[in-house]
N, CA and C of each residue as an Amber inpcrd file, in Angstrom:
protein
   348
 -65.9600000  46.2000000  16.5520000 -64.5990000  45.7280000  16.4530000
 -64.6660000  44.0830000  16.2490000 -64.0050000  43.7150000  15.5460000
 -64.2540000  42.3220000  15.0330000 -63.4770000  41.3810000  16.4510000
 -63.6860000  40.0760000  16.2940000 -63.2130000  39.2790000  17.2340000
 -62.1210000  39.0970000  16.8180000 -60.9890000  38.5560000  17.7140000
 -59.6070000  38.4620000  17.3380000 -59.7030000  37.1040000  16.4990000
 -60.2890000  35.9310000  16.7970000 -60.2700000  34.8790000  15.6520000
 -60.8690000  35.1510000  14.5910000 -61.8530000  36.3200000  14.2760000
 -61.9010000  36.5010000  12.9080000 -60.8030000  37.0870000  12.1460000
 -60.3690000  38.1540000  13.0340000 -58.9890000  38.7050000  12.2740000
 -57.8820000  37.6330000  12.0570000 -57.6210000  36.5660000  12.5060000
 -56.7160000  35.5440000  12.6450000 -57.2740000  34.7300000  11.2230000
 -58.3550000  34.2660000  11.5410000 -58.9410000  33.1560000  10.4110000
 -58.7310000  33.9630000   8.9360000 -59.0960000  35.5640000   9.0000000
 -59.3770000  36.0230000   7.6740000 -57.6620000  36.0860000   7.0840000
 -57.1350000  36.3460000   8.3280000 -55.6340000  36.4520000   7.3550000
 -54.6720000  35.5380000   7.2590000 -55.1380000  34.2710000   8.0000000
 -54.7030000  32.8430000   7.5840000 -55.2990000  32.3990000   6.1990000
 -56.6280000  32.6830000   6.0370000 -57.2220000  32.0620000   4.8470000
 -56.6770000  33.2770000   3.7560000 -56.5010000  34.3750000   3.8190000
 -56.1030000  35.2320000   2.3070000 -54.5760000  34.4950000   2.2100000
 -53.6700000  34.1880000   3.2990000 -52.3730000  33.6010000   3.2150000
 -52.2890000  32.4070000   2.5670000 -53.1860000  31.6890000   3.0540000
 -53.1840000  30.3020000   2.1010000 -53.7330000  30.4140000   0.9630000
 -54.6490000  31.2690000   0.4560000 -55.0900000  31.4580000  -0.8610000
 -53.6560000  31.9200000  -1.5360000 -53.0960000  32.8780000  -1.2800000
 -51.8700000  33.6090000  -1.7500000 -50.8640000  32.7240000  -2.0410000
 -50.4630000  31.6910000  -1.0040000 -49.4570000  30.9020000  -0.9940000
 -49.5610000  29.4960000  -2.1670000 -51.1000000  29.1200000  -1.9470000
 -51.3450000  28.0630000  -2.9770000 -51.3880000  28.8070000  -4.3590000
 -51.8370000  29.9410000  -4.6650000 -52.2990000  29.9720000  -6.1700000
 -50.9200000  30.9940000  -6.7140000 -50.2530000  31.9200000  -5.9480000
 -49.7260000  32.7030000  -6.3370000 -48.1050000  32.6310000  -6.0780000
 -47.8910000  31.9980000  -5.1310000 -46.3490000  31.4820000  -4.4350000
 -46.5020000  30.4040000  -4.3140000 -46.6640000  29.0460000  -5.0290000
 -46.7850000  27.5520000  -4.5680000 -45.5110000  27.2300000  -4.3780000
 -44.4200000  28.0690000  -4.2810000 -42.6960000  27.5980000  -4.2860000
 -42.6410000  27.7000000  -2.8250000 -43.2210000  28.3830000  -1.9590000
 -43.2020000  28.3110000  -0.5360000 -42.5810000  27.1940000   0.0040000
 -41.5850000  27.1980000   1.0490000 -41.1150000  26.0150000   1.4570000
 -42.1770000  25.5450000   2.8120000 -42.4120000  26.3920000   3.4640000
 -43.3510000  25.7850000   5.0180000 -44.6090000  26.5800000   4.6560000
 -45.5940000  26.4710000   3.7620000 -46.8050000  26.9560000   3.8770000
 -47.6880000  26.9280000   4.7230000 -47.7350000  26.0570000   5.5610000
 -48.7620000  26.0740000   6.7140000 -48.1550000  26.9970000   7.7580000
 -46.7620000  27.2230000   8.0690000 -46.3220000  28.0870000   8.6280000
 -46.4060000  29.2520000   8.4460000 -46.1700000  29.6780000   7.0820000
 -46.3880000  30.9340000   6.6160000 -48.2790000  31.3000000   6.7970000
 -49.0710000  30.3250000   6.7880000 -50.1940000  30.5560000   6.8080000
 -50.6150000  30.9570000   8.4440000 -50.0460000  30.5190000   9.5430000
 -50.0070000  30.6430000  10.6810000 -49.4930000  32.2680000  10.6920000
 -48.5070000  32.4320000  10.2230000 -47.8730000  33.7240000  10.4810000
 -48.4320000  34.8700000   9.6420000 -49.5840000  34.6180000   8.8100000
 -50.6540000  35.1540000   8.4290000 -51.4820000  35.8450000   9.1440000
 -52.0880000  34.8110000   9.8870000 -53.1280000  34.8660000  10.9570000
 -52.5260000  35.9010000  12.0150000 -51.2860000  35.5010000  12.1880000
 -50.9050000  36.3980000  13.4340000 -50.5690000  38.0120000  12.8500000
 -50.3180000  37.9230000  11.7270000 -50.0270000  39.4150000  11.1650000
 -51.5280000  40.0380000  11.4090000 -52.5890000  39.5350000  10.8940000
 -53.7720000  39.9150000  11.0980000 -54.1760000  40.9940000  12.2280000
 -53.8930000  40.0820000  13.0410000 -53.8470000  40.2900000  14.6860000
 -52.9160000  41.4570000  15.2770000 -51.9660000  41.8500000  14.4050000
 -50.8850000  42.7730000  15.2550000 -51.5270000  43.9240000  15.6890000
 -52.4510000  44.7630000  15.2440000 -53.0380000  45.7780000  15.5830000
 -53.5370000  45.9230000  17.3360000 -54.2110000  44.3510000  17.1360000
 -54.7900000  44.1810000  18.7180000 -53.7930000  43.9100000  19.7090000
 -52.6870000  44.0740000  19.6170000 -51.5060000  43.9000000  20.6460000
 -52.0610000  44.9910000  21.6730000 -52.5120000  46.2600000  21.5420000
 -52.5640000  47.1760000  22.6440000 -53.5270000  46.2960000  23.7290000
 -54.1760000  45.3620000  23.3420000 -54.9100000  44.6550000  24.5010000
 -54.0900000  43.9660000  25.4400000 -52.7930000  43.3900000  25.1450000
 -51.9840000  42.4270000  25.8610000 -50.6240000  43.4580000  26.3530000
 -50.4550000  44.3410000  25.6950000 -49.0220000  44.8260000  25.6830000
 -48.8840000  45.7120000  27.0040000 -47.5620000  45.3630000  27.7140000
 -47.3460000  45.8090000  29.0390000 -46.8500000  47.5170000  29.2010000
 -46.7020000  47.8280000  27.8510000 -46.1770000  49.1460000  27.9510000
 -46.5890000  49.7590000  26.2760000 -46.6790000  50.8560000  26.4200000
 -47.3780000  51.8370000  25.4270000 -49.0750000  51.4460000  24.8550000
 -49.4380000  51.0630000  25.5380000 -51.0390000  50.2150000  25.3480000
 -51.9350000  51.5340000  24.7650000 -51.5930000  53.1170000  25.4650000
 -52.4570000  54.2500000  24.8460000 -52.0480000  54.1590000  23.6250000
 -50.8220000  54.5550000  23.2390000 -50.2780000  55.0880000  21.8450000
 -50.7670000  53.6270000  20.9020000 -50.6190000  52.5110000  21.2260000
 -50.9100000  51.4650000  20.4010000 -52.3150000  51.4920000  20.0860000
 -53.1340000  51.7170000  20.8740000 -54.4510000  51.6370000  20.8890000
 -55.0040000  52.8720000  19.8980000 -54.4330000  53.7640000  19.8520000
 -54.7470000  55.0170000  18.9520000 -54.2710000  54.6960000  17.3250000
 -53.1700000  53.9060000  17.4000000 -52.9820000  53.6000000  16.0520000
 -53.9920000  52.3290000  15.7720000 -54.2080000  51.8850000  16.4220000
 -55.6880000  50.6500000  16.0400000 -56.5970000  51.3970000  15.4110000
 -56.8540000  52.4810000  16.0370000 -58.0670000  53.0770000  15.2740000
 -58.0950000  53.8170000  13.9100000 -56.7200000  53.6180000  13.3150000
 -56.5090000  54.6900000  12.2870000 -56.4260000  53.5900000  11.0690000
 -56.8770000  54.1750000   9.9230000 -57.0100000  53.0020000   8.6730000
 -55.7000000  52.6760000   8.0960000 -54.6850000  52.8790000   8.6190000
 -53.3580000  52.8330000   8.1250000 -52.9140000  51.1560000   8.4800000
 -54.2450000  50.6600000   9.6720000 -53.7090000  49.2270000   9.8660000
 -54.2030000  48.2190000   8.8500000 -55.0670000  48.7320000   7.8640000
 -55.3490000  47.9500000   6.9910000 -54.3730000  47.1820000   6.0570000
 -53.1800000  47.4090000   6.4060000 -52.1390000  46.6370000   5.8400000
 -52.2920000  45.1630000   6.3260000 -52.6180000  45.2300000   7.7150000
 -52.7760000  43.6070000   8.7300000 -53.9020000  43.0700000   8.1440000
 -54.1370000  42.8650000   6.8240000 -55.1410000  42.1530000   6.1670000
 -56.2740000  42.8620000   6.5030000 -56.5580000  44.2010000   6.3770000
 -57.8180000  44.6800000   6.2490000 -58.3120000  44.7740000   7.6860000
 -57.5130000  44.9940000   8.4330000 -58.0800000  45.1290000   9.9620000
 -59.0790000  45.9070000  10.6320000 -58.5820000  47.1290000  10.0820000
 -59.7550000  48.4400000  10.4050000 -60.9170000  48.1840000   9.6130000
 -61.0490000  47.9960000   8.5840000 -61.9800000  47.4470000   7.6580000
 -63.1590000  46.6650000   8.2470000 -62.3020000  45.3160000   8.6690000
 -63.1200000  44.3140000   9.4220000 -63.8250000  44.9590000  10.7110000
 -63.0710000  45.7910000  11.4340000 -63.5180000  46.1330000  12.4410000
 -64.8080000  47.3810000  12.4540000 -64.7000000  47.7760000  11.1840000
 -65.7230000  48.8360000  11.0740000 -66.8470000  47.9860000  10.5160000
 -66.8290000  47.0920000   9.7390000 -67.6610000  46.4690000   9.1570000
 -68.3790000  45.5570000  10.1700000 -67.9610000  45.1390000  11.3010000
 -68.1720000  44.2210000  12.2000000 -68.1290000  44.9010000  13.5130000
 -68.8750000  45.9630000  13.7080000 -68.6260000  46.8200000  14.9560000
 -69.3070000  46.0210000  16.3760000 -70.1440000  44.8500000  16.1510000
 -70.7570000  44.4580000  16.9830000 -69.8240000  43.1760000  17.3760000
 -68.8110000  43.0870000  17.4200000 -68.2470000  41.6900000  17.7360000
 -68.9490000  40.3490000  17.4050000 -69.6130000  40.3840000  16.0930000
 -70.4280000  39.2290000  16.1070000 -69.9310000  37.7310000  15.7700000
 -70.1990000  36.8050000  16.4650000 -69.8200000  35.6120000  16.6550000
 -70.1790000  35.1030000  15.1940000 -71.3190000  35.4590000  14.3400000
 -71.3150000  34.9870000  13.0830000 -70.3880000  35.2420000  12.2260000
 -69.9760000  36.4200000  12.2800000 -68.9780000  36.7950000  11.2980000
 -67.5920000  36.0150000  11.6190000 -67.4110000  35.9810000  12.8560000
 -66.2890000  34.9830000  13.1440000 -66.3230000  33.7780000  13.0360000
 -67.7130000  32.9430000  12.9860000 -67.6340000  31.8510000  12.6040000
 -67.5820000  31.5880000  10.7890000 -68.0910000  32.6740000  10.2220000
 -68.0240000  32.9140000   8.8850000 -66.7760000  32.5860000   8.3450000
 -65.9700000  33.5060000   9.0890000 -64.3190000  33.7150000   8.2770000
 -63.6210000  32.7260000   8.8860000 -63.8460000  31.6340000   9.8280000
 -63.4300000  30.7380000  10.3410000 -63.7250000  29.4420000   9.3040000
 -65.0190000  29.2380000   8.7820000 -65.4340000  28.7860000   7.5910000
 -64.5420000  29.1540000   6.5250000 -64.5230000  30.4090000   6.0960000
 -63.4840000  30.6810000   5.1050000 -61.8590000  30.0200000   5.0950000
 -61.4990000  29.9140000   6.2670000 -60.1380000  29.3350000   6.5420000
 -60.2700000  28.0260000   6.3110000 -61.2410000  27.0890000   6.6420000
 -61.3900000  26.1470000   6.5390000 -61.8440000  25.6260000   4.8240000
 -62.5250000  26.5670000   4.1330000 -62.7170000  25.9900000   2.3730000
 -61.4630000  26.5600000   2.0670000 -60.6480000  27.5570000   2.4600000
 -59.1990000  28.0040000   1.6830000 -58.3240000  26.6130000   2.3520000
 -58.0850000  26.0450000   3.4530000 -57.2640000  25.1890000   3.6010000
 -57.4210000  23.8610000   2.7370000 -58.7930000  23.7390000   2.8120000
 -59.5890000  22.4430000   1.7900000 -58.8860000  22.7440000   0.5230000
 -59.2780000  23.5860000  -0.2770000 -58.5810000  23.8840000  -1.9170000
 -57.1170000  24.0470000  -1.6320000 -56.6450000  24.1580000  -0.8100000
 -54.8790000  23.9020000  -0.8320000 -54.2980000  22.6980000  -0.5920000
 -55.1410000  22.0560000  -0.0360000 -54.8830000  20.4230000   0.3660000
 -55.2210000  19.7980000  -0.9470000 -56.3760000  20.1290000  -1.6060000
 -56.7990000  19.3350000  -2.7990000 -55.6260000  19.9440000  -3.8490000
 -55.2360000  20.7950000  -4.0310000 -54.5130000  21.1900000  -5.2080000
 -53.0110000  20.5190000  -4.8510000 -52.8720000  20.1430000  -3.5500000
 -51.5240000  19.5460000  -3.3050000 -51.3850000  18.1850000  -3.3490000
 -52.4280000  17.3150000  -3.4260000 -52.8670000  16.4540000  -3.4020000
 -52.8130000  15.8510000  -5.1210000 -53.5030000  16.7360000  -5.9880000
 -53.5740000  16.9740000  -7.0100000 -52.4510000  16.6540000  -7.5850000
 -51.5060000  17.6080000  -7.0600000 -50.0770000  17.6230000  -7.6440000
 -49.3830000  16.4670000  -7.7440000 -49.4440000  16.1370000  -6.2350000
 -48.8470000  14.7930000  -5.9730000 -49.3220000  13.5680000  -6.9360000
 -50.5170000  13.3840000  -7.4660000 -51.0650000  12.2010000  -8.1840000
 -50.8170000  12.6030000  -9.3100000 -50.5960000  13.4540000 -10.1430000
 -49.9180000  13.7930000 -11.4160000 -48.5090000  13.4660000 -11.3830000
 -47.7570000  13.5290000 -10.2080000 -46.0980000  12.9100000 -10.4770000
 -46.3420000  11.3490000 -10.1260000 -47.0900000  11.0230000  -9.4740000
 -47.1980000   9.6260000  -9.5540000 -47.5590000   8.7710000 -10.6950000
 -48.4290000   9.5070000 -11.3930000 -48.9130000   9.0040000 -12.9340000
 -47.8640000   8.9330000 -13.7700000 -47.2780000  10.4080000 -13.8800000
 -45.7830000  10.2950000 -14.5350000 -44.8990000   9.3100000 -14.2150000
 -44.5230000   8.7450000 -13.1240000 -43.6500000   8.1560000 -12.6400000
 -43.8150000   6.6020000 -12.7540000 -45.0100000   6.1820000 -12.8820000
 -45.5870000   4.9460000 -12.8570000 -45.7910000   4.4450000 -14.2090000
């Protein structure tokens, strides 16, 4: 099973890239990115749930949880809770965020050049 930060970072990074390149008109892109990271962690709710933890844990082991940004696949690929994988996925989030910021600032620069 992969670390929670790895799931969060992967979900948020993919959301940032989708919002930046496929749905650029999203009103609150940073909030949407955070929600993408939270969405990726939904299958791990069994760790903190006060009710139905056993049923939630059973669902966690199912491949159907891949709808939460490949949660099951990430757990299978990183069976040992690797800190290196977690750090690499946080790095992916940083790169995705940098790409999004660069694109946003370049768009603003084009608008400034057109108006001046």
